[in-house]
C-alpha positions as CSV (number, residue, x, y, z in Angstrom):
1,M,-21.4,31.7,122.8
2,K,-22.0,31.0,126.5
3,H,-19.9,29.5,129.2
4,D,-20.9,26.1,130.5
5,A,-23.4,26.3,133.3
6,G,-21.8,26.7,136.6
7,D,-18.6,28.1,135.2
8,D,-17.7,31.0,137.4
9,A,-14.4,31.8,135.8
10,P,-14.0,35.5,134.8
11,I,-14.5,36.2,131.2
12,A,-11.3,37.6,129.6
13,S,-11.5,40.4,127.1
14,A,-9.7,40.0,123.8
15,P,-7.0,42.6,123.3
16,A,-7.6,45.3,120.7
17,A,-6.5,44.5,117.2
18,P,-3.2,46.0,116.3
19,S,-3.2,48.9,113.9
20,G,-3.0,47.5,110.4
21,A,-4.8,44.2,111.1
22,A,-7.7,45.5,108.9
23,G,-5.2,45.5,106.1
24,V,-4.9,41.7,106.4
25,F,-8.5,40.9,107.0
26,G,-10.1,43.6,104.9
27,D,-13.9,43.8,105.1
28,R,-13.8,40.6,107.2
29,M,-12.2,42.4,110.1
30,P,-15.4,42.4,112.2
31,L,-15.5,38.6,111.9
32,A,-11.8,38.4,113.0
33,E,-12.6,40.6,116.0
34,Q,-15.6,38.4,116.9
35,F,-13.4,35.3,116.7
36,A,-10.8,36.9,118.9
37,G,-13.5,37.6,121.5
38,I,-14.6,33.9,121.3
39,L,-11.1,32.7,121.8
40,A,-10.5,34.9,124.8
41,D,-13.8,33.8,126.3
42,T,-14.9,30.2,125.7
43,G,-11.7,29.3,123.9
44,V,-10.0,29.7,127.3
45,S,-12.9,28.2,129.5
46,H,-13.0,25.2,127.2
47,G,-9.3,24.6,127.4
48,L,-8.6,25.3,123.7
49,I,-6.0,28.0,124.5
50,G,-4.3,28.9,127.7
51,P,-5.2,32.2,129.5
52,R,-1.7,33.5,129.0
53,E,-2.3,33.4,125.3
54,V,-5.0,36.0,125.4
55,P,-2.8,39.1,125.5
56,R,-1.1,37.9,122.3
57,L,-4.1,36.5,120.4
58,W,-3.6,38.6,117.4
59,E,0.1,38.3,116.8
60,R,0.6,34.7,117.9
61,H,-2.7,33.2,116.6
62,L,-4.9,35.2,114.3
63,L,-2.3,37.1,112.2
64,N,0.0,34.1,112.4
65,C,-2.6,31.9,110.7
66,A,-4.0,34.6,108.4
67,V,-0.7,35.2,106.6
68,I,-0.5,31.7,105.2
69,A,-3.6,32.3,103.1
70,D,-1.3,33.0,100.2
71,A,-0.4,29.3,100.1
72,F,-3.8,28.4,98.6
73,P,-5.1,29.3,95.2
74,R,-8.5,30.9,94.7
75,E,-11.5,28.6,95.6
76,A,-9.2,25.9,96.9
77,R,-10.5,23.1,99.1
78,L,-8.4,22.3,102.1
79,I,-8.4,20.1,105.2
80,D,-7.2,21.4,108.6
81,V,-5.9,18.4,110.6
82,G,-6.0,18.6,114.3
83,S,-7.9,21.9,114.1
84,G,-8.3,22.4,117.9
85,A,-9.2,26.0,118.4
86,G,-9.8,26.5,114.6
87,L,-6.2,27.4,114.0
88,P,-5.5,27.8,111.2
89,G,-8.8,26.6,109.6
90,V,-11.3,29.1,111.0
91,V,-8.9,32.0,110.5
92,L,-8.3,31.0,106.9
93,A,-12.1,30.8,106.3
94,I,-12.4,34.3,107.7
95,V,-9.7,35.9,105.7
96,R,-10.5,33.9,102.5
97,P,-14.2,33.3,102.1
98,D,-13.6,31.7,98.7
99,L,-11.9,28.7,100.4
100,E,-13.8,25.5,101.2
101,V,-12.4,24.4,104.6
102,H,-12.8,21.1,106.4
103,L,-11.8,21.0,110.1
104,V,-10.8,17.5,111.3
105,E,-10.6,17.2,115.1
106,P,-10.9,14.0,117.2
107,M,-12.1,15.4,120.5
108,L,-15.9,15.7,121.0
109,R,-15.7,18.7,123.3
110,R,-13.6,20.6,120.7
111,T,-15.8,19.7,117.7
112,Q,-18.9,20.8,119.6
113,W,-17.1,24.1,120.3
114,L,-16.1,24.4,116.7
115,D,-19.6,23.7,115.5
116,V,-20.9,26.6,117.6
117,V,-18.1,28.9,116.5
118,V,-18.7,28.2,112.8
119,A,-22.4,28.9,113.2
120,D,-21.9,32.0,115.3
121,L,-19.5,33.4,112.6
122,G,-21.8,32.4,109.8
123,L,-18.9,30.5,108.0
124,N,-20.9,28.5,105.5
125,S,-17.8,27.4,103.7
126,V,-16.6,25.4,106.8
127,T,-17.5,21.9,107.7
128,V,-16.5,20.2,111.0
129,H,-15.6,16.5,111.1
130,R,-15.0,14.6,114.3
131,G,-12.4,11.9,114.1
132,R,-8.7,11.2,113.7
133,A,-7.1,12.0,110.4
134,E,-6.4,8.3,109.7
135,E,-10.2,7.5,109.9
136,F,-10.9,9.8,106.9
137,A,-8.6,8.0,104.5
138,G,-10.7,7.2,101.5
139,V,-13.6,9.3,102.8
140,L,-12.3,12.8,102.8
141,A,-9.8,14.3,100.4
142,A,-8.6,17.7,99.1
143,P,-5.8,19.2,97.0
144,F,-4.4,20.9,100.2
145,V,-4.0,19.7,103.8
146,T,-2.7,22.0,106.5
147,A,-1.9,21.6,110.2
148,R,-0.4,23.8,112.9
149,A,1.9,22.5,115.6
150,V,0.4,19.0,115.5
151,A,3.4,16.7,115.1
152,R,6.8,16.3,113.5
153,L,6.8,16.3,109.7
154,D,7.3,12.5,109.2
155,K,4.5,11.6,111.6
156,L,2.2,14.4,110.3
157,A,2.7,13.3,106.7
158,R,1.7,9.7,107.6
159,W,-1.6,11.1,108.8
160,C,-2.2,13.6,106.1
161,V,-0.9,12.0,102.9
162,P,-3.9,9.7,102.6
163,L,-6.2,12.8,102.6
164,L,-4.4,14.4,99.7
165,E,-5.7,14.3,96.2
166,P,-3.2,13.4,93.4
167,Q,-0.4,16.0,93.3
168,G,-1.8,17.5,96.5
169,V,0.3,19.6,98.9
170,L,0.7,19.4,102.6
171,V,1.2,22.9,104.1
172,A,2.6,22.4,107.5
173,M,3.0,25.4,109.8
174,K,6.4,25.2,111.6
175,G,8.7,27.4,113.7
176,R,12.2,28.5,113.2
177,S,13.5,24.9,112.9
178,A,11.4,24.2,109.8
179,A,14.4,23.6,107.5
180,T,16.2,21.5,110.1
181,E,13.2,19.4,110.7
182,L,12.7,18.9,107.0
183,D,16.3,17.7,106.6
184,E,16.0,15.3,109.5
185,D,12.7,13.8,108.3
186,R,13.4,13.8,104.6
187,K,14.1,10.1,104.3
188,G,10.9,9.2,106.0
189,L,9.0,11.6,103.8
190,E,10.6,10.2,100.7
191,R,9.3,6.7,101.7
192,L,5.9,8.2,101.7
193,G,6.3,9.4,98.1
194,L,7.7,12.9,98.6
195,T,8.4,14.5,95.2
196,D,9.0,18.1,96.2
197,A,9.6,20.1,99.5
198,V,10.1,23.8,100.1
199,V,10.2,26.0,103.2
200,T,8.1,29.2,102.5
201,E,8.1,32.4,104.4
202,H,4.8,34.3,104.9
203,S,5.4,37.7,106.2
204,S,3.5,40.8,107.5
205,V,4.7,44.1,108.8
206,L,2.6,43.3,111.9
207,L,4.6,40.2,112.8
208,E,8.1,40.3,114.3
209,E,9.3,37.5,112.2
210,P,7.8,35.6,109.2
211,V,5.6,32.5,109.6
212,L,7.2,29.4,108.1
213,T,5.4,26.6,106.3
214,V,7.0,23.4,104.9
215,D,5.1,22.7,101.7
216,L,5.3,19.1,100.7
217,R,4.1,17.5,97.5
218,F,3.6,13.8,97.2
219,A,3.3,11.4,94.3
220,P,-0.1,10.1,93.3
221,R,-1.5,7.2,95.4
222,A,-0.6,4.5,93.0
223,A,3.1,5.6,93.0
224,R,3.0,5.9,96.8
225,A,1.7,2.4,97.1
226,K,4.4,1.0,94.8
227,A,7.1,2.9,96.8
228,A,5.6,1.5,100.0
229,R,5.7,-2.1,98.6
230,T,9.3,-1.6,97.6
231,E,10.2,-0.3,101.1
232,R,8.5,-3.2,102.8
233,G,10.4,-5.6,100.5
234,R,13.6,-3.9,101.3
235,A,12.9,-4.1,105.0
236,S,12.0,-7.7,104.8
237,R,15.2,-8.6,103.0
238,Q,17.2,-6.7,105.6
239,A,15.5,-8.6,108.4
240,R,16.0,-11.9,106.6
241,T,19.7,-11.2,106.1
242,A,20.1,-10.2,109.8
243,R,18.4,-13.5,110.9
244,Q,20.7,-15.5,108.7
245,A,23.8,-13.7,110.1
246,R,22.7,-14.6,113.6
247,S,22.1,-18.2,112.8
């Protein structure tokens, strides 16, 4: 992958993979190293990651994403919303070639970059889609949807739930405050049809602390629609009562 013409910025080198990374990526380790090199090069020049991220590419990005692969069963189909630099979608496709991965990203420059990355890495199981998640409701769906550092849970769920198949699971990558955020946003999630929620730790001896995902399961679409109608009726009654009290 080349820099844009006229780009005179120095090309950064990816740091060496930490000892033991091959234990995570297995025989796909050369692809992981190739992707690390791409991130350090055009990932930076195209503004997908900051130059200060290069020294910690493996721990903060590649391994951080790879360890959540255990959230998905074999040959699962998943959608990565707001894929950006292919995190976690491209990493998951590297470490788990059995997965069918769909990358959803609204920015043209990023989708063009992702198209080249996917081709360069030979990831035939990955498809790039340009657009906002909301635009794919009724067009694209999967049993699993994932996202990394895109938005708070309640907002993220509003975007992602329409992409879930019945009984699908949203696997949201979150930081240390995952449990707190879940508690704070639970009411909004329940209005969307939340039926089950759990915070899961994904660990590796190569990471200083485990990666946390909030795994959210939602009712089938018909049940969600009924819940939404009930919520709208409740809100309408409250508004009507408030107007009568003011009159």
